[in-house]
N, C-alpha and C positions, 0 to 999 in steps of 0.2 A: 252568613248571608247578610247582605246589606240591602235593605229596602229603600225606596225613594232615592235611587242613585242617579236620577236624570241629570242633575246639575254637576256631577263630578267629572273631572277630566280624567284622561287615561293615567296621567302622572299621579293624581290624587288617589285613584283606585289602586294603583301599584303601591303607593305608600301605605295605604290602609292594609292591603294584603300582606305587606312585609311586616307591619306592626302586629297583625293577628298571628302571623307565622303558622298558619294552618296549611294542610296539604293543598287545599284550594279555598278561595273566597269567591263567592258569586255575588254579583251586583245586579239588582233587579231594577229595570227601567220600564217606562211605558212602551208598549209594543208599537212597531211601525204600522202593522195591520191591526186595527182595533178588534178584529175577531180572534186574535191570538191572546194567550195568557200574559206574556211579558217578553220584552227583549232583555237578554242577560249577557253579561260579560264575566268571564271566569279568569282568575289569576292564581298562578303559583306565587310563593313569596318573591320569586325572582323575575317572572315574566307572565304575560298574558298567554292563555292557551285557547284554541278554538272550540274545544268541547271537553267536557268531563262528565262522568256518569253519576258519581255520588252527589255532587251539588245539584245536578239536574233532578234527581229523585227528591232530594230534600226541598228544593225550591218548589217543585210541582205539588208536593204534599202540603206545604205551607199555604200556597195560593188556593188550593182546592179546599182545605179545611177552613180557611177564613170565609169562604163562600158557603160552606156547609158546616156550621159550628156544632151541630148535633145530629145524631142518628146515622144510620148506614147510608151510603151513597156510592155512586159511580160517576165520575166526571172525566171528560176528555178535554185536554187543552194542548196548545202548541207553544213551545218556547222558541224564540228567535235567537239562535246562537251563532257565533262567528262561523262555525262549520256548516250551518244550514238550519233548516227547520227541524225541530225535534218534537214529534207527537208523543204525548204522555197520557196514559190512563191511570187515574187514581181511584182506589177502591177502599172504602172503610167498612169493615164487618166487625161489629162489636168494638173491642178495644184495639184492634189491629188496623192500621192504615198502611197500604202498600201502593207502590207506583211501578208501572212498567213503561219504559220508553223504547222507541224504535231508533236505532242509531242513524245519524244523519248521513253517514258515509259507509260504504262497504270497504272492508280491509283489502289492502294490496301489499305486495312486497315492497320493502323499504330498501333504499340504497345503503351501502356500507358493508362492512364485513366484521365477523366476530369469531376469530379462531378459538377452537375449543380450549387450547392450552391457556390462552389469555383470559377466557371466561373463568376457568377454574382458579387461576391466580387472583383475579379481581374479586372473587367471591370466597376466597380462603378455602377452596375445595380441591379435590383431586380430579384429574381428568376422568377417572373411572366412576365418579359420582354423578356425571352428567348423563341424561338420557334414560329412557325406559321404553320398552316395546319399540314401536315405530316412531316415537317422539324424539326429535332432535332439536337443538337450538335453532331459532329462526328470528328474522327481523321483519316486522309488519307495521303498517301504519294505516290510520283512518282519521286524519286530523293529527292527533299526537302519534308518536311512534314509540315502539317498545322493542327491546330485546327479550325474547321468550326463552327461558332456560328450564327445560324439564330436568328434574333430579329424581334419583331412584327411590328414595324413601323419605318419610317425614322426619326421621332423625337427621338426615343430610339437610333437608329444608331448614330445620330449626337451628343448625349451626352455621348456616351461610351468613356472610357479612361482607360488606364492601371493604376492600383493602386498597389503600393508595401505595404507590402511584399507579398500580395496575388498573384500578377502577377508572381513573381519568383516561388512561391509555385505551381502555376498552370502549368507553363512551365516544372517544374521538374516532376510533376505527369504525364503530357501528353507526355513527352519526345520529345517535339518539342520546337522551339523558336519563333513561329509566330502564330498569330490568325487572321483568315479571317472572318469578320462579314458581313452579307448580309441580305437584306430585300426586299420585293417587291418594284419595282420602280414605279414612277408616269408616266414616259414616256420612260421606258425601262423595261426589265424583272426583273432585280435586280440591286439595288444600294449597293455598298460594301465599306468596309474599311479594311486595313490590318495593324496590329501593330506587330512590332518585335523589341522593344527597347533593349532587352538584346543582340540582334545581331547587334546593332548599327543603327537600323532603327526605329526611333520613329513612323513614319507612312509612307506608300508607296503610291504614287499616282496611280500606275498601276502595277499590279502583274500578269504577264501572266502565270507563273507556277501555282499560286494558282487558277487562273481562269480555267486552264486546269484540275486541280485536282478536282475542284468543280463538274465536271461531275459525280464523284462517289457519292458526296453528293446528287446530283439531282436524281441519280439512287436509292439511299437508300430511298428517299422521294417518289418514285414511279412516277417520272416525265418523265422517258425515256421509249420509245417504240422501237421495231425493226424498223430500217430505219435511216434516218438522221434528226436531229433536231438542230435548232440554237437558241441561246439566246443572247440578247443584254444586256451588263452590263455597268454600270457607276461606276467609282471609283475616289477618290481624290477630291470629291466635297467639303467636309468639310475643306480641306487644301487650297482651292482656286486654285487647279490644276486639274480640271476635266479631266478625261480620258475616252475614249470610247473603249470598247473591245467587240469582238464577239466570242462566244464559239459555236463551231459546234461539235456535237457528233454523231458518227456512231455506231449503235448497231445491233446485231443480236439476235436470240432467247436466246443465252447464256449470253448476256451482252454487254458491251462496247468493240468495236473492234478498234476504232481510235478516237483521240481527236485533234481538230484543233483550233487554235487561230488566229484571224485576228485583226490587228491594224495598225495605221499609226505613222510616226515619221518625224520630220523635224530637220535640223541642226540649232542650236541656237548659237553656238560659236565654235571656234577652236583655237589651239595654239600648242606650243611645250614644252616639258619638258626634263630636264636633269635627266637621271636615277639615283636613289639614290644608295648609296654605297651598294655593295652586302653583 
């Protein structure tokens, strides 16, 4: 996260994100509407993206805890992202600070195609490894787009890996640059992995945007009913960076009406940087 980013150009922000080489880098600017918490821009190492969940949660927690340095609190703020306004509620109880945001866009089907045999080759799996129950691969987007790949077991999830040239062929066919794999968890609803090597992210330990869009995949599998349902997800286990996320979906008789993601974040380091040449 880069604070005080108002004077940075898009090119400078991209250069900084490439230098950091993190899954995403979020740049915090003064809000257009003074009632909002901040205007933010989010970048992969290779390109700007309109919305991302993990940096949204981290940014909101930092801004809220700066305003409430001690004690328990609940604070509501709005982040102005390229995909739209993102309302976030931050709560601190004891030593735990969590944030829950409402996704700025509802998921919809994405263009492209992803044949099962190509998915299997691109992930070094067999065709019989894909799918479980009513879950089948799907393409969905809400700002960013993802290929969703359900796999039968955690063992299959653990050995999946992007393989070229099949990976690039799959991404070109699917018209996305990321694949989100998931399977039933042993002590959570789903365990997941997210690969996006052609976007500069070999693997991501926590992907809030993909978790939000997963709601459409769950709906397609017949898992959502009118009302509110929550799912606990774990990601990043295979990287040694386990992350916990909670997906809550509101539905009516016509389908999904709102998607919420909850997670926590802690500060691990801080420093200063000299802006690169424009």
